C-alpha positions as CSV (number, residue, x, y, z in Angstrom):
1,M,0.3,0.0,0.1
2,K,2.3,2.4,1.1
3,L,5.1,2.3,-1.8
4,R,2.4,2.8,-4.7
5,A,2.0,5.8,-2.4
6,F,5.3,6.2,-3.1
7,I,5.8,5.7,-6.6
8,S,2.2,7.3,-7.5
9,G,4.6,10.2,-5.7
10,L,7.6,9.7,-8.0
11,A,6.1,10.0,-10.3
12,A,4.1,12.7,-9.7
13,F,7.1,14.5,-9.3
14,A,9.0,13.4,-12.2
15,G,5.9,15.0,-14.3
16,L,5.9,18.9,-13.3
17,V,9.8,18.5,-13.6
18,I,9.2,17.0,-17.8
19,I,5.9,19.8,-18.1
20,Y,8.4,21.7,-16.7
21,F,11.1,21.3,-19.4
22,A,8.3,20.7,-22.2
23,V,7.3,24.7,-21.7
24,V,9.4,26.6,-21.1
25,G,12.1,24.0,-23.7
26,L,9.1,24.9,-25.8
27,L,8.6,28.2,-25.6
28,S,12.6,28.9,-25.1
29,G,15.1,26.5,-25.8
30,A,16.5,23.6,-24.1
31,A,19.3,25.5,-23.0
32,Y,17.7,27.9,-22.0
33,A,15.3,26.1,-19.4
34,R,18.4,24.2,-18.3
35,E,20.3,27.8,-17.3
36,Q,16.6,28.8,-15.9
37,F,16.9,25.0,-14.0
38,A,20.0,25.7,-12.4
39,T,19.1,29.6,-11.7
40,F,16.0,28.1,-9.9
41,G,16.5,25.0,-9.3
42,V,16.5,25.4,-5.5
43,Y,12.7,26.2,-6.1
44,L,11.0,24.1,-9.5
45,V,13.0,20.9,-7.1
46,S,10.9,22.4,-3.6
47,L,7.3,23.0,-5.7
48,A,7.7,19.8,-7.4
49,A,8.4,17.1,-4.5
50,G,5.2,18.9,-2.2
51,F,3.3,17.8,-5.7
52,G,5.2,15.0,-5.6
53,V,4.2,14.2,-1.6
54,Q,1.1,15.2,-1.8
55,V,0.0,13.4,-4.4
56,G,1.7,10.2,-2.5
57,L,-0.4,11.3,0.9
58,Y,-3.4,11.3,-1.7
59,T,-3.1,7.9,-2.4
60,Y,-2.9,6.2,0.7
61,L,-5.2,7.3,1.7
62,R,-6.9,6.6,-0.7
63,Q,-6.6,3.2,-0.3
64,L,-7.6,3.7,3.0
65,V,-10.4,4.9,2.4
66,A,-13.1,5.1,-0.2
67,S,-14.4,8.8,-1.2
68,A,-11.7,11.7,-1.0
69,D,-13.7,14.8,-2.1
70,A,-12.7,17.3,-1.1
71,S,-8.6,16.5,-0.9
72,K,-8.8,15.9,-4.6
73,R,-10.2,19.5,-4.5
74,V,-7.0,20.7,-2.7
75,L,-4.9,18.3,-4.5
76,A,-6.2,19.8,-7.9
77,V,-5.2,23.6,-6.2
78,S,-2.3,23.4,-5.7
79,G,-0.4,21.2,-7.8
80,T,-2.2,24.3,-10.5
81,S,-0.1,26.6,-8.6
82,S,3.3,24.2,-8.3
83,T,3.3,24.2,-12.4
84,A,2.2,27.7,-12.6
85,A,5.0,28.9,-10.2
86,M,7.9,27.4,-11.7
87,I,6.7,28.0,-15.5
88,S,6.2,31.7,-14.5
89,C,9.6,32.1,-14.7
90,C,10.3,32.7,-17.3
91,A,6.9,33.7,-18.3
92,H,8.0,36.8,-20.3
93,Y,8.9,34.6,-22.9
94,L,5.6,34.0,-24.3
95,V,5.5,37.8,-25.5
96,N,7.0,35.7,-28.5
97,I,3.9,33.7,-28.8
98,L,1.5,36.3,-28.2
99,P,-0.1,39.0,-30.3
100,V,-2.1,40.4,-27.9
101,L,0.0,43.9,-27.2
102,G,-1.9,43.8,-23.8
103,A,-0.6,40.7,-22.5
104,T,2.5,41.6,-22.1
105,G,2.1,43.7,-18.9
106,L,0.7,40.5,-17.7
107,V,3.9,38.6,-18.1
108,T,6.5,41.2,-16.7
109,L,4.1,41.4,-14.0
110,A,4.4,37.9,-13.8
111,A,8.5,38.0,-15.0
112,Q,9.4,40.9,-11.8
113,Y,7.0,39.0,-9.1
114,Q,8.3,34.9,-10.1
115,V,10.5,34.7,-7.0
116,Q,7.0,36.1,-4.7
117,F,4.9,33.1,-7.0
118,F,7.5,30.2,-5.8
119,W,6.7,31.1,-3.0
120,A,3.1,31.5,-3.3
121,G,3.3,28.1,-4.7
122,L,5.8,26.3,-1.9
123,A,2.5,27.6,0.7
124,F,0.0,26.3,-1.0
125,N,2.4,22.9,-1.1
126,L,2.7,23.0,2.7
127,A,-1.3,23.7,3.0
128,G,-1.9,20.9,1.3
129,I,0.5,18.6,2.8
130,A,-0.9,19.7,6.4
131,Y,-4.4,18.9,5.0
132,I,-4.0,16.5,3.7
133,L,-2.2,14.4,6.4
134,S,-5.4,15.8,8.7
135,K,-7.2,13.6,7.1
136,V,-4.6,10.8,6.5
137,V,-3.6,10.1,10.5
138,P,-7.0,9.4,11.0
139,A,-8.0,7.5,8.8
140,A,-4.7,5.3,9.4
141,K,-5.5,5.5,12.8
142,E,-9.0,3.6,12.1
143,H,-7.3,1.8,10.0
144,A,-4.9,0.1,12.5
145,R,-8.0,-0.3,14.6
146,C,-9.8,-2.6,12.4
147,A,-6.8,-4.2,11.5
148,V,-7.4,-8.1,11.6
149,P,-3.3,-9.3,13.1
150,A,-2.4,-12.2,10.6
């Protein structure tokens, strides 16, 4: 049960990093994606790890109980904010592909506050982990209490 949760979390971590490299690589080239990863790697790995932990916890929780709809919503919000924060570090390059002149201001704003977006994403990750843990701990205790020794 725990192995499946670990593998799910690891896959989510890897998936988010792959999404980062795919999006930034397609927008600005692989060399730029590697350069940005070298510059902001601590944030990017932290965001991806936080998301992976949430997916692992959610998978474990889902195995313990039949329904965890609220946890699923928290996971979706946190995962989206993590992805957005990771991609925001290179958002100013969207100007190259967006013909809408008004988008330039939004992209400039995102680029100017990219570190703050990273911190916001990390905060969402921590909140998501705390919420899912608040569901996992009682469910695990209940499951252990009901488990029949072999």
